[in-house]
SEDREN-717454 format. One record per atom (N, C-alpha, C): residue number from 1; residue in one letter; x, y, z. Coordinates in Angstrom, 3 decimals, m for minus. Layout:
BEGIN
+-----+------+----------+----------+----------+
|  nr | rest |       xx |       yy |       zz |
+-----+------+----------+----------+----------+
| NUM |    A |        X |        Y |        Z |
...
+-----+------+----------+----------+----------+
This chain:
BEGIN
+-----+------+----------+----------+----------+
|  nr | rest |       xx |       yy |       zz |
+-----+------+----------+----------+----------+
|   1 |    X |   m3.969 |  m16.442 |   14.712 |
|   1 |    X |   m3.612 |  m14.914 |   14.974 |
|   1 |    X |   m4.611 |  m14.605 |   15.763 |
|   2 |    X |   m4.176 |  m13.937 |   16.579 |
|   2 |    X |   m5.448 |  m13.398 |   17.503 |
|   2 |    X |   m5.798 |  m12.086 |   17.031 |
|   3 |    X |   m6.826 |  m12.045 |   17.294 |
|   3 |    X |   m7.955 |  m10.954 |   16.172 |
|   3 |    X |   m8.574 |  m10.304 |   17.440 |
|   4 |    X |   m8.137 |   m8.563 |   17.561 |
|   4 |    X |   m8.584 |   m7.977 |   18.415 |
|   4 |    X |   m9.365 |   m7.150 |   17.977 |
|   5 |    X |  m10.637 |   m6.179 |   18.155 |
|   5 |    X |  m11.002 |   m5.562 |   17.097 |
|   5 |    X |  m10.879 |   m4.234 |   17.378 |
|   6 |    X |   m9.633 |   m4.101 |   18.853 |
|   6 |    X |   m9.148 |   m2.848 |   18.957 |
|   6 |    X |   m9.900 |   m1.926 |   19.758 |
|   7 |    X |  m11.242 |   m2.513 |   20.881 |
|   7 |    X |  m11.962 |   m1.884 |   21.682 |
|   7 |    X |  m11.828 |   m2.462 |   22.816 |
|   8 |    X |  m12.302 |   m1.713 |   23.463 |
|   8 |    X |  m12.549 |   m1.949 |   24.974 |
|   8 |    X |  m13.413 |   m2.639 |   25.682 |
|   9 |    X |  m14.323 |   m2.496 |   24.631 |
|   9 |    X |  m16.037 |   m3.044 |   24.659 |
|   9 |    X |  m16.915 |   m2.407 |   23.913 |
|  10 |    X |  m18.077 |   m3.135 |   23.432 |
|  10 |    X |  m18.601 |   m2.632 |   22.658 |
|  10 |    X |  m18.941 |   m0.997 |   22.635 |
|  11 |    X |  m18.936 |   m0.078 |   23.320 |
|  11 |    X |  m19.150 |    1.193 |   23.058 |
|  11 |    X |  m18.069 |    2.059 |   23.908 |
|  12 |    X |  m16.824 |    1.536 |   24.293 |
|  12 |    X |  m15.699 |    2.335 |   24.876 |
|  12 |    X |  m14.840 |    2.921 |   24.009 |
|  13 |    X |  m13.748 |    3.745 |   24.307 |
|  13 |    X |  m12.949 |    4.271 |   23.346 |
|  13 |    X |  m12.006 |    2.710 |   22.533 |
|  14 |    X |  m11.127 |    3.054 |   21.562 |
|  14 |    X |  m10.299 |    2.476 |   21.141 |
|  14 |    X |   m9.227 |    2.056 |   22.210 |
|  15 |    X |   m8.685 |    0.931 |   22.271 |
|  15 |    X |   m7.561 |    0.964 |   22.731 |
|  15 |    X |   m5.905 |    1.141 |   22.555 |
|  16 |    X |   m6.066 |    1.758 |   21.460 |
|  16 |    X |   m4.873 |    2.345 |   20.896 |
|  16 |    X |   m5.198 |    3.565 |   20.522 |
|  17 |    X |   m4.047 |    4.487 |   19.910 |
|  17 |    X |   m3.552 |    5.853 |   19.604 |
|  17 |    X |   m3.424 |    5.723 |   18.082 |
|  18 |    X |   m3.628 |    6.545 |   17.176 |
|  18 |    X |   m2.668 |    6.606 |   16.208 |
|  18 |    X |   m2.313 |    8.520 |   15.627 |
|  19 |    X |   m0.988 |    8.564 |   15.486 |
|  19 |    X |   m1.286 |    9.787 |   14.728 |
|  19 |    X |    0.559 |    9.819 |   14.179 |
|  20 |    X |    0.804 |   11.201 |   13.473 |
|  20 |    X |    1.999 |   10.566 |   12.553 |
|  20 |    X |    3.251 |   11.977 |   13.104 |
|  21 |    X |    4.522 |   11.008 |   12.913 |
|  21 |    X |    5.491 |   11.871 |   13.486 |
|  21 |    X |    5.780 |   12.745 |   12.580 |
|  22 |    X |    6.838 |   13.553 |   13.185 |
|  22 |    X |    7.718 |   14.366 |   12.245 |
|  22 |    X |    7.981 |   14.110 |   10.680 |
|  23 |    X |    8.136 |   13.418 |   10.951 |
|  23 |    X |    8.844 |   12.612 |    9.493 |
|  23 |    X |    7.587 |   11.735 |    8.869 |
|  24 |    X |    6.808 |   11.960 |    9.058 |
|  24 |    X |    5.553 |   11.378 |    8.281 |
|  24 |    X |    4.949 |   10.325 |    8.690 |
|  25 |    X |    5.592 |    9.367 |    9.774 |
|  25 |    X |    5.665 |    7.835 |    9.959 |
|  25 |    X |    3.999 |    7.577 |   10.823 |
|  26 |    X |    3.101 |    6.970 |   10.461 |
|  26 |    X |    2.389 |    6.444 |   11.065 |
|  26 |    X |    2.938 |    5.895 |   12.433 |
|  27 |    X |    2.002 |    6.358 |   13.789 |
|  27 |    X |    2.408 |    6.098 |   14.842 |
|  27 |    X |    1.338 |    5.666 |   15.778 |
|  28 |    X |    1.507 |    3.743 |   16.400 |
|  28 |    X |    0.281 |    3.400 |   17.182 |
|  28 |    X |    0.601 |    3.514 |   18.416 |
|  29 |    X |    0.242 |    3.700 |   19.582 |
|  29 |    X |   m0.142 |    3.880 |   21.052 |
|  29 |    X |   m0.924 |    2.884 |   20.722 |
|  30 |    X |    0.190 |    1.452 |   21.810 |
|  30 |    X |   m0.891 |    0.480 |   22.202 |
|  30 |    X |   m1.561 |    1.002 |   23.544 |
|  31 |    X |   m2.378 |   m0.379 |   24.182 |
|  31 |    X |   m3.417 |   m0.341 |   25.096 |
|  31 |    X |   m1.995 |   m0.081 |   26.573 |
|  32 |    X |   m1.406 |   m0.270 |   26.298 |
|  32 |    X |    0.161 |   m0.391 |   27.338 |
|  32 |    X |    1.168 |    0.705 |   27.047 |
|  33 |    X |    0.701 |    1.471 |   26.603 |
|  33 |    X |    1.329 |    2.690 |   25.755 |
|  33 |    X |    2.550 |    2.430 |   25.308 |
|  34 |    X |    2.791 |    1.521 |   24.781 |
|  34 |    X |    4.080 |    1.353 |   23.442 |
|  34 |    X |    4.211 |    1.761 |   22.789 |
|  35 |    X |    4.769 |    2.349 |   21.956 |
|  35 |    X |    4.608 |    2.950 |   20.392 |
|  35 |    X |    5.398 |    2.500 |   19.393 |
|  36 |    X |    4.444 |    2.212 |   18.586 |
|  36 |    X |    5.337 |    1.403 |   17.627 |
|  36 |    X |    4.865 |    2.443 |   16.082 |
|  37 |    X |    6.165 |    2.658 |   15.517 |
|  37 |    X |    6.884 |    3.488 |   14.312 |
|  37 |    X |    6.737 |    2.978 |   13.338 |
|  38 |    X |    6.019 |    3.588 |   12.053 |
|  38 |    X |    6.024 |    3.268 |   10.779 |
|  38 |    X |    4.668 |    2.066 |   10.706 |
|  39 |    X |    3.598 |    2.247 |   11.528 |
|  39 |    X |    2.689 |    0.881 |   11.071 |
|  39 |    X |    2.073 |    1.590 |    9.682 |
|  40 |    X |    1.500 |    0.337 |    9.758 |
|  40 |    X |    0.761 |    0.637 |    8.140 |
|  40 |    X |   m0.711 |   m0.153 |    8.389 |
|  41 |    X |   m1.534 |    0.402 |    7.812 |
|  41 |    X |   m3.138 |   m0.399 |    7.693 |
|  41 |    X |   m3.068 |   m1.211 |    6.275 |
|  42 |    X |   m3.724 |   m2.223 |    6.807 |
|  42 |    X |   m3.887 |   m3.348 |    5.097 |
|  42 |    X |   m5.072 |   m3.858 |    5.364 |
|  43 |    X |   m6.002 |   m3.728 |    4.461 |
|  43 |    X |   m7.468 |   m4.373 |    4.344 |
|  43 |    X |   m7.189 |   m5.902 |    4.073 |
|  44 |    X |   m7.713 |   m6.777 |    4.814 |
|  44 |    X |   m8.001 |   m7.598 |    5.157 |
|  44 |    X |   m8.911 |   m8.183 |    3.740 |
|  45 |    X |   m9.584 |   m7.439 |    3.098 |
|  45 |    X |  m10.562 |   m8.014 |    2.105 |
|  45 |    X |  m10.686 |   m6.472 |    1.003 |
|  46 |    X |   m9.422 |   m6.156 |    0.706 |
|  46 |    X |   m9.852 |   m4.982 |   m0.171 |
|  46 |    X |  m10.883 |   m4.817 |   m0.863 |
|  47 |    X |  m11.835 |   m6.035 |   m1.701 |
|  47 |    X |  m12.153 |   m5.624 |   m3.226 |
|  47 |    X |  m13.812 |   m5.766 |   m2.477 |
|  48 |    X |  m13.676 |   m7.055 |   m1.550 |
|  48 |    X |  m15.206 |   m7.747 |   m1.564 |
|  48 |    X |  m15.554 |   m6.919 |    0.176 |
|  49 |    X |  m15.042 |   m6.481 |    0.569 |
|  49 |    X |  m15.633 |   m5.905 |    2.124 |
|  49 |    X |  m14.185 |   m4.837 |    2.460 |
|  50 |    X |  m14.141 |   m3.635 |    1.885 |
|  50 |    X |  m13.306 |   m2.850 |    2.387 |
|  50 |    X |  m13.379 |   m2.205 |    3.810 |
|  51 |    X |  m14.555 |   m2.020 |    4.455 |
|  51 |    X |  m14.798 |   m1.806 |    5.457 |
|  51 |    X |  m14.541 |   m2.248 |    6.617 |
|  52 |    X |  m14.350 |   m3.828 |    6.371 |
|  52 |    X |  m14.075 |   m4.492 |    7.892 |
|  52 |    X |  m13.041 |   m5.008 |    7.382 |
|  53 |    X |  m12.270 |   m5.680 |    8.658 |
|  53 |    X |  m11.153 |   m6.189 |    8.644 |
|  53 |    X |   m9.678 |   m5.740 |    8.118 |
|  54 |    X |   m9.393 |   m5.220 |    8.754 |
|  54 |    X |   m7.918 |   m4.200 |    8.557 |
|  54 |    X |   m7.132 |   m4.326 |    9.465 |
|  55 |    X |   m5.963 |   m5.068 |    9.502 |
|  55 |    X |   m4.616 |   m4.970 |   10.383 |
|  55 |    X |   m3.917 |   m4.200 |   10.162 |
|  56 |    X |   m3.110 |   m3.521 |   11.393 |
|  56 |    X |   m2.601 |   m2.411 |   11.786 |
|  56 |    X |   m1.363 |   m3.694 |   11.803 |
|  57 |    X |   m0.369 |   m3.123 |   10.837 |
|  57 |    X |    1.204 |   m3.979 |   10.907 |
|  57 |    X |    2.202 |   m3.157 |   11.451 |
|  58 |    X |    2.948 |   m3.553 |   11.720 |
|  58 |    X |    4.201 |   m2.612 |   12.489 |
|  58 |    X |    5.183 |   m2.727 |   10.864 |
|  59 |    X |    6.552 |   m1.981 |   11.197 |
|  59 |    X |    6.877 |   m1.760 |    9.910 |
|  59 |    X |    7.697 |   m3.138 |    9.208 |
|  60 |    X |    7.806 |   m4.467 |    9.860 |
|  60 |    X |    8.403 |   m5.679 |    9.363 |
|  60 |    X |    7.151 |   m6.155 |    8.838 |
|  61 |    X |    5.736 |   m5.657 |    8.906 |
|  61 |    X |    4.571 |   m6.449 |    8.576 |
|  61 |    X |    3.679 |   m7.457 |    9.352 |
|  62 |    X |    4.163 |   m7.654 |   10.391 |
|  62 |    X |    3.486 |   m8.771 |   11.669 |
|  62 |    X |    2.400 |   m7.823 |   12.029 |
|  63 |    X |    1.497 |   m8.095 |   12.188 |
|  63 |    X |   m0.033 |   m7.378 |   12.501 |
|  63 |    X |   m0.166 |   m7.322 |   13.919 |
|  64 |    X |   m0.422 |   m6.303 |   14.242 |
|  64 |    X |    0.174 |   m5.558 |   15.845 |
|  64 |    X |   m1.723 |   m5.672 |   16.131 |
|  65 |    X |   m2.397 |   m5.198 |   15.451 |
|  65 |    X |   m3.795 |   m5.108 |   15.647 |
|  65 |    X |   m5.153 |   m5.784 |   14.822 |
|  66 |    X |   m6.293 |   m5.438 |   15.009 |
|  66 |    X |   m7.077 |   m6.207 |   13.901 |
|  66 |    X |   m8.284 |   m5.299 |   14.462 |
|  67 |    X |   m8.972 |   m4.763 |   13.484 |
|  67 |    X |   m9.744 |   m3.791 |   13.328 |
|  67 |    X |  m11.408 |   m4.484 |   12.378 |
|  68 |    X |  m12.208 |   m4.843 |   13.565 |
|  68 |    X |  m13.199 |   m5.646 |   12.409 |
|  68 |    X |  m13.985 |   m4.542 |   11.570 |
|  69 |    X |  m14.387 |   m3.642 |   12.526 |
|  69 |    X |  m15.428 |   m2.608 |   11.549 |
|  69 |    X |  m14.562 |   m1.456 |   11.399 |
|  70 |    X |  m14.417 |   m0.543 |   10.335 |
|  70 |    X |  m13.641 |    0.633 |   10.417 |
|  70 |    X |  m14.706 |    1.447 |   11.081 |
|  71 |    X |  m15.905 |    1.416 |   10.424 |
|  71 |    X |  m16.886 |    2.001 |   11.402 |
|  71 |    X |  m17.290 |    2.551 |   12.394 |
|  72 |    X |  m16.865 |    1.487 |   13.385 |
|  72 |    X |  m17.105 |    1.691 |   14.820 |
|  72 |    X |  m16.052 |    2.426 |   15.230 |
|  73 |    X |  m15.120 |    3.091 |   14.919 |
|  73 |    X |  m14.137 |    3.344 |   15.022 |
|  73 |    X |  m14.149 |    4.735 |   15.168 |
|  74 |    X |  m13.771 |    5.930 |   16.669 |
|  74 |    X |  m14.228 |    7.026 |   16.324 |
|  74 |    X |  m13.549 |    8.132 |   15.344 |
|  75 |    X |  m14.045 |    8.845 |   14.859 |
|  75 |    X |  m13.914 |    9.328 |   13.625 |
|  75 |    X |  m12.661 |   10.185 |   13.728 |
|  76 |    X |  m11.932 |   10.535 |   14.659 |
|  76 |    X |  m10.500 |   11.092 |   14.293 |
|  76 |    X |   m9.503 |    9.897 |   14.112 |
|  77 |    X |   m9.571 |    8.879 |   15.008 |
|  77 |    X |   m8.997 |    7.417 |   14.655 |
|  77 |    X |   m9.041 |    6.763 |   12.969 |
|  78 |    X |  m10.775 |    6.837 |   12.728 |
|  78 |    X |  m10.854 |    6.528 |   11.402 |
|  78 |    X |  m10.254 |    6.778 |   10.358 |
|  79 |    X |  m10.301 |    8.548 |   10.834 |
|  79 |    X |  m10.074 |    9.424 |    9.432 |
|  79 |    X |   m8.716 |    9.305 |    9.562 |
|  80 |    X |   m7.846 |    8.809 |   10.268 |
|  80 |    X |   m6.530 |    8.494 |    9.849 |
|  80 |    X |   m6.093 |    7.492 |    9.101 |
|  81 |    X |   m7.067 |    6.425 |    9.437 |
|  81 |    X |   m6.758 |    4.952 |    8.929 |
|  81 |    X |   m7.263 |    4.982 |    7.533 |
|  82 |    X |   m8.535 |    5.731 |    7.125 |
|  82 |    X |   m8.784 |    6.168 |    5.742 |
|  82 |    X |   m7.942 |    6.743 |    4.807 |
|  83 |    X |   m7.368 |    8.362 |    5.484 |
|  83 |    X |   m6.526 |    9.018 |    4.846 |
|  83 |    X |   m5.190 |    7.952 |    4.234 |
|  84 |    X |   m4.457 |    7.017 |    5.349 |
|  84 |    X |   m3.530 |    6.566 |    5.338 |
|  84 |    X |   m3.930 |    5.362 |    3.842 |
|  85 |    X |   m4.549 |    4.668 |    4.132 |
|  85 |    X |   m5.034 |    3.588 |    3.060 |
|  85 |    X |   m5.477 |    4.451 |    1.649 |
|  86 |    X |   m5.991 |    5.604 |    1.672 |
|  86 |    X |   m6.182 |    6.401 |    0.324 |
|  86 |    X |   m4.681 |    6.598 |    0.145 |
|  87 |    X |   m3.829 |    7.126 |    0.814 |
|  87 |    X |   m2.554 |    7.192 |    0.428 |
|  87 |    X |   m1.842 |    6.684 |   m0.511 |
|  88 |    X |   m2.230 |    5.448 |    0.235 |
|  88 |    X |   m1.279 |    3.729 |   m0.171 |
|  88 |    X |   m2.268 |    3.112 |   m1.375 |
|  89 |    X |   m3.358 |    3.513 |   m1.496 |
|  89 |    X |   m3.936 |    2.417 |   m2.586 |
|  89 |    X |   m4.265 |    3.800 |   m3.614 |
|  90 |    X |   m3.540 |    4.933 |   m3.724 |
|  90 |    X |   m3.658 |    5.790 |   m5.108 |
|  90 |    X |   m2.900 |    4.631 |   m5.852 |
|  91 |    X |   m3.337 |    4.279 |   m6.900 |
|  91 |    X |   m2.954 |    3.605 |   m8.206 |
|  91 |    X |   m2.890 |    4.214 |   m9.303 |
|  92 |    X |   m1.812 |    4.721 |  m10.372 |
|  92 |    X |   m1.999 |    5.080 |  m11.292 |
|  92 |    X |   m2.118 |    4.092 |  m12.559 |
|  93 |    X |   m2.497 |    4.288 |  m13.462 |
|  93 |    X |   m2.354 |    2.906 |  m14.284 |
|  93 |    X |   m1.394 |    3.232 |  m15.386 |
|  94 |    X |   m0.614 |    2.324 |  m15.430 |
|  94 |    X |    0.938 |    2.192 |  m16.263 |
|  94 |    X |   m0.201 |    1.989 |  m17.994 |
|  95 |    X |    0.663 |    2.769 |  m18.794 |
|  95 |    X |    0.180 |    2.613 |  m19.964 |
|  95 |    X |    1.477 |    2.444 |  m21.039 |
|  96 |    X |    2.253 |    2.533 |  m20.652 |
|  96 |    X |    3.785 |    2.435 |  m21.664 |
|  96 |    X |    4.616 |    2.684 |  m20.816 |
|  97 |    X |    5.809 |    1.846 |  m21.239 |
|  97 |    X |    7.392 |    1.946 |  m20.404 |
|  97 |    X |    7.885 |    2.449 |  m21.738 |
|  98 |    X |    8.311 |    3.842 |  m21.494 |
|  98 |    X |    8.754 |    4.625 |  m22.556 |
|  98 |    X |   10.518 |    4.067 |  m22.350 |
|  99 |    X |   10.767 |    3.767 |  m21.203 |
|  99 |    X |   12.425 |    3.825 |  m20.908 |
|  99 |    X |   12.967 |    2.971 |  m19.597 |
| 100 |    X |   13.743 |    2.193 |  m19.388 |
| 100 |    X |   13.947 |    1.669 |  m18.220 |
| 100 |    X |   15.524 |    2.129 |  m18.282 |
| 101 |    X |   16.408 |    2.742 |  m17.215 |
| 101 |    X |   18.087 |    3.143 |  m17.451 |
| 101 |    X |   18.660 |    2.259 |  m17.670 |
| 102 |    X |   18.411 |    0.952 |  m16.659 |
| 102 |    X |   19.570 |   m0.541 |  m16.815 |
| 102 |    X |   19.064 |   m1.351 |  m16.643 |
| 103 |    X |   19.591 |   m2.907 |  m16.866 |
| 103 |    X |   19.114 |   m3.568 |  m16.102 |
| 103 |    X |   19.467 |   m3.761 |  m14.868 |
| 104 |    X |   20.221 |   m3.110 |  m13.966 |
| 104 |    X |   20.642 |   m3.056 |  m12.301 |
| 104 |    X |   19.520 |   m2.437 |  m11.622 |
| 105 |    X |   20.016 |   m2.712 |  m10.457 |
| 105 |    X |   18.981 |   m2.352 |   m9.372 |
| 105 |    X |   19.885 |   m0.957 |   m8.626 |
| 106 |    X |   19.519 |   m0.274 |   m8.504 |
| 106 |    X |   17.721 |    0.903 |   m8.617 |
| 106 |    X |   17.968 |    1.123 |  m10.219 |
| 107 |    X |   16.557 |    0.972 |  m10.805 |
| 107 |    X |   16.898 |    1.620 |  m12.063 |
| 107 |    X |   15.665 |    2.672 |  m12.121 |
| 108 |    X |   15.823 |    3.404 |  m13.098 |
| 108 |    X |   14.913 |    4.391 |  m13.453 |
| 108 |    X |   13.809 |    4.494 |  m14.221 |
| 109 |    X |   12.775 |    4.746 |  m14.475 |
| 109 |    X |   11.703 |    4.148 |  m15.573 |
| 109 |    X |   11.329 |    5.579 |  m15.577 |
| 110 |    X |   11.058 |    5.792 |  m17.447 |
| 110 |    X |    9.987 |    6.321 |  m17.832 |
| 110 |    X |    8.637 |    6.337 |  m18.395 |
| 111 |    X |    8.054 |    6.685 |  m18.082 |
| 111 |    X |    6.427 |    6.174 |  m17.723 |
| 111 |    X |    5.516 |    6.436 |  m18.661 |
| 112 |    X |    4.647 |    6.288 |  m18.960 |
| 112 |    X |    3.087 |    6.706 |  m19.778 |
| 112 |    X |    2.456 |    6.434 |  m18.811 |
| 113 |    X |    1.561 |    7.504 |  m17.524 |
| 113 |    X |    0.060 |    7.030 |  m17.273 |
| 113 |    X |   m1.037 |    7.747 |  m17.687 |
| 114 |    X |   m2.467 |    7.097 |  m16.806 |
| 114 |    X |   m2.962 |    8.004 |  m17.112 |
| 114 |    X |   m3.002 |    9.263 |  m16.374 |
| 115 |    X |   m2.320 |    9.419 |  m15.729 |
| 115 |    X |   m2.529 |   10.798 |  m15.238 |
| 115 |    X |   m1.600 |   11.521 |  m15.912 |
| 116 |    X |   m0.977 |   11.008 |  m17.104 |
| 116 |    X |    0.584 |   11.710 |  m17.488 |
| 116 |    X |    1.913 |   11.134 |  m17.481 |
| 117 |    X |    3.010 |   11.687 |  m18.065 |
| 117 |    X |    4.279 |   11.091 |  m18.291 |
| 117 |    X |    4.760 |   11.470 |  m17.107 |
| 118 |    X |    5.748 |   10.441 |  m16.442 |
| 118 |    X |    6.363 |   10.679 |  m15.021 |
| 118 |    X |    7.948 |    9.498 |  m15.174 |
| 119 |    X |    8.418 |    9.990 |  m14.297 |
| 119 |    X |   10.057 |    8.971 |  m13.978 |
| 119 |    X |    9.983 |    8.535 |  m12.580 |
| 120 |    X |    9.861 |    7.367 |  m12.689 |
| 120 |    X |   10.183 |    6.917 |  m11.281 |
| 120 |    X |   11.536 |    5.990 |  m10.892 |
| 121 |    X |   11.922 |    5.768 |   m9.393 |
| 121 |    X |   12.560 |    4.799 |   m9.165 |
| 121 |    X |   12.048 |    3.561 |   m8.775 |
| 122 |    X |   12.676 |    2.267 |   m9.640 |
| 122 |    X |   12.250 |    1.465 |   m8.850 |
| 122 |    X |   13.551 |    0.552 |   m8.317 |
| 123 |    X |   13.373 |    0.107 |   m6.671 |
| 123 |    X |   14.619 |   m0.124 |   m5.943 |
| 123 |    X |   14.819 |   m1.497 |   m6.441 |
| 124 |    X |   14.121 |   m2.686 |   m6.988 |
| 124 |    X |   14.313 |   m3.743 |   m7.547 |
| 124 |    X |   13.661 |   m4.918 |   m8.353 |
| 125 |    X |   14.013 |   m5.429 |   m8.615 |
| 125 |    X |   12.960 |   m6.621 |   m9.090 |
| 125 |    X |   11.836 |   m7.310 |   m8.539 |
| 126 |    X |   12.129 |   m6.953 |   m6.962 |
| 126 |    X |   10.853 |   m7.507 |   m6.420 |
| 126 |    X |   10.153 |   m6.436 |   m6.466 |
| 127 |    X |    9.671 |   m5.119 |   m7.060 |
| 127 |    X |    9.056 |   m4.040 |   m6.681 |
| 127 |    X |    8.072 |   m3.980 |   m8.167 |
| 128 |    X |    8.206 |   m5.528 |   m8.906 |
| 128 |    X |    7.846 |   m5.503 |  m10.305 |
| 128 |    X |    7.066 |   m6.842 |  m10.099 |
| 129 |    X |    5.150 |   m6.799 |  m10.064 |
| 129 |    X |    5.114 |   m7.884 |   m9.139 |
| 129 |    X |    3.714 |   m8.168 |  m10.268 |
| 130 |    X |    3.811 |   m9.537 |  m10.906 |
| 130 |    X |    2.521 |  m10.381 |  m11.344 |
| 130 |    X |    1.776 |  m10.286 |  m10.988 |
| 131 |    X |    0.516 |  m10.088 |  m10.810 |
| 131 |    X |   m0.992 |  m10.594 |  m10.022 |
| 131 |    X |   m1.678 |  m11.371 |  m10.876 |
| 132 |    X |   m2.997 |  m11.237 |  m10.789 |
| 132 |    X |   m3.515 |  m12.367 |  m11.129 |
| 132 |    X |   m4.034 |  m12.224 |  m12.297 |
| 133 |    X |   m3.945 |  m12.925 |  m13.381 |
| 133 |    X |   m4.260 |  m13.170 |  m14.927 |
| 133 |    X |   m2.797 |  m12.225 |  m15.518 |
| 134 |    X |   m3.839 |  m11.461 |  m16.217 |
| 134 |    X |   m2.454 |  m10.418 |  m17.171 |
| 134 |    X |   m2.411 |   m9.010 |  m16.416 |
| 135 |    X |   m2.593 |   m8.911 |  m15.279 |
| 135 |    X |   m2.268 |   m7.877 |  m14.209 |
| 135 |    X |   m1.255 |   m7.913 |  m13.760 |
| 136 |    X |   m0.541 |   m6.601 |  m13.031 |
| 136 |    X |    0.833 |   m6.313 |  m13.164 |
| 136 |    X |    1.142 |   m4.982 |  m12.193 |
| 137 |    X |    1.941 |   m4.508 |  m11.242 |
| 137 |    X |    2.289 |   m4.119 |  m10.519 |
| 137 |    X |    3.368 |   m3.691 |  m10.344 |
| 138 |    X |    3.782 |   m2.369 |  m10.878 |
| 138 |    X |    5.173 |   m1.734 |  m10.440 |
| 138 |    X |    5.006 |   m0.412 |   m9.532 |
| 139 |    X |    5.900 |   m0.917 |   m8.284 |
| 139 |    X |    6.109 |   m0.109 |   m6.643 |
| 139 |    X |    7.129 |    0.860 |   m6.959 |
| 140 |    X |    7.315 |    1.741 |   m6.940 |
| 140 |    X |    8.452 |    3.320 |   m6.865 |
| 140 |    X |    8.849 |    3.197 |   m5.677 |
| 141 |    X |   10.025 |    3.961 |   m5.371 |
| 141 |    X |   10.814 |    3.986 |   m4.307 |
| 141 |    X |   10.284 |    4.526 |   m3.330 |
| 142 |    X |    9.110 |    5.601 |   m4.036 |
| 142 |    X |    8.442 |    5.846 |   m2.986 |
| 142 |    X |    7.260 |    5.552 |   m2.230 |
| 143 |    X |    6.838 |    4.372 |   m2.842 |
| 143 |    X |    5.710 |    3.236 |   m2.777 |
| 143 |    X |    4.465 |    3.163 |   m2.854 |
| 144 |    X |    4.497 |    4.174 |   m4.440 |
| 144 |    X |    3.194 |    4.209 |   m4.837 |
| 144 |    X |    3.107 |    2.999 |   m6.466 |
| 145 |    X |    2.096 |    2.235 |   m5.955 |
| 145 |    X |    1.907 |    1.420 |   m7.228 |
| 145 |    X |    1.368 |    1.679 |   m8.176 |
| 146 |    X |    2.131 |    1.593 |   m9.384 |
| 146 |    X |    1.358 |    1.323 |  m10.655 |
| 146 |    X |    0.724 |    0.454 |  m11.214 |
| 147 |    X |   m0.534 |    0.505 |  m11.508 |
| 147 |    X |   m1.242 |   m0.776 |  m12.054 |
| 147 |    X |   m0.966 |   m1.122 |  m13.613 |
| 148 |    X |   m0.738 |   m1.983 |  m14.026 |
| 148 |    X |   m0.962 |   m2.729 |  m15.601 |
| 148 |    X |   m2.177 |   m3.578 |  m15.524 |
| 149 |    X |   m3.306 |   m2.853 |  m15.811 |
| 149 |    X |   m4.638 |   m3.955 |  m16.029 |
| 149 |    X |   m4.471 |   m4.888 |  m16.859 |
| 150 |    X |   m4.027 |   m5.140 |  m17.788 |
| 150 |    X |   m3.776 |   m5.859 |  m18.824 |
| 150 |    X |   m2.037 |   m5.965 |  m20.042 |
| 151 |    X |   m1.699 |   m6.696 |  m19.255 |
| 151 |    X |    0.097 |   m6.547 |  m19.709 |
| 151 |    X |    0.420 |   m6.960 |  m21.172 |
| 152 |    X |   m0.836 |   m7.800 |  m21.863 |
| 152 |    X |   m1.055 |   m7.937 |  m23.368 |
| 152 |    X |   m1.459 |   m6.920 |  m23.601 |
| 153 |    X |   m2.038 |   m6.075 |  m23.222 |
| 153 |    X |   m2.565 |   m4.706 |  m23.888 |
| 153 |    X |   m1.237 |   m3.858 |  m24.166 |
| 154 |    X |   m0.094 |   m4.147 |  m23.661 |
| 154 |    X |    0.846 |   m2.946 |  m23.524 |
| 154 |    X |    1.392 |   m2.993 |  m25.103 |
| 155 |    X |    1.920 |   m1.849 |  m25.975 |
| 155 |    X |    2.628 |   m2.056 |  m26.984 |
| 155 |    X |    3.891 |   m2.940 |  m26.596 |
| 156 |    X |    4.699 |   m3.418 |  m27.768 |
| 156 |    X |    5.723 |   m4.693 |  m27.478 |
| 156 |    X |    6.826 |   m4.247 |  m26.867 |
| 157 |    X |    7.640 |   m2.937 |  m27.010 |
| 157 |    X |    8.661 |   m2.085 |  m25.870 |
| 157 |    X |    8.340 |   m2.563 |  m24.823 |
| 158 |    X |    7.336 |   m1.989 |  m24.288 |
| 158 |    X |    6.828 |   m1.924 |  m22.814 |
| 158 |    X |    6.762 |   m3.340 |  m22.785 |
| 159 |    X |    6.205 |   m4.604 |  m23.299 |
| 159 |    X |    5.880 |   m5.776 |  m22.609 |
| 159 |    X |    7.487 |   m6.274 |  m22.348 |
| 160 |    X |    8.049 |   m5.834 |  m23.554 |
| 160 |    X |    9.620 |   m6.224 |  m24.007 |
| 160 |    X |   10.614 |   m5.830 |  m22.044 |
| 161 |    X |   10.479 |   m4.511 |  m21.944 |
| 161 |    X |   11.676 |   m4.388 |  m20.891 |
| 161 |    X |   10.640 |   m4.779 |  m19.451 |
| 162 |    X |    8.924 |   m4.990 |  m19.614 |
| 162 |    X |    8.586 |   m5.695 |  m18.333 |
| 162 |    X |    8.585 |   m6.981 |  m18.098 |
| 163 |    X |    9.044 |   m7.526 |  m19.105 |
| 163 |    X |    9.204 |   m9.205 |  m18.922 |
| 163 |    X |   10.753 |   m9.350 |  m18.293 |
| 164 |    X |   11.720 |   m8.396 |  m18.304 |
| 164 |    X |   12.963 |   m8.647 |  m17.912 |
| 164 |    X |   12.941 |   m8.792 |  m16.127 |
| 165 |    X |   11.655 |   m8.179 |  m16.036 |
| 165 |    X |   11.786 |   m8.335 |  m14.517 |
| 165 |    X |   10.541 |   m9.422 |  m13.895 |
| 166 |    X |    9.603 |   m9.782 |  m14.933 |
| 166 |    X |    8.579 |  m10.485 |  m14.571 |
| 166 |    X |    8.899 |  m12.231 |  m14.239 |
+-----+------+----------+----------+----------+
């Protein structure tokens, strides 16, 4: 995969632009003037090096542009990327699954999180994922990710509800 740092030289302006359209979608205009609607920044190394190695991916998940160093970008472009990443990475902790509407997709989940009680819609079983070790994640229809730091730490009813999906 070709990695371009998104710049025309060490000190020149970036060879792309970013803005939100009227529907709140992130739009990238590339060096050739083509607009890519619904782009998503993805950190290559979210834990070990969150400021370096960010890919701008199209709506299908294909990499359009690689940014070596977030801090090398002009402030307005960097702020758009940082704000988008922060919104995407906002991750409430799921403490209990009080109820799942039905074992069919989409399903409605009644949850207790570290930020209080909430109801979410989960579009498909693909949106419930086991991470490393005993961690898991539930992604709602709006793209909000709910982290389960320890599946074993959940009460029995929550574990049973979750096990149908994992």
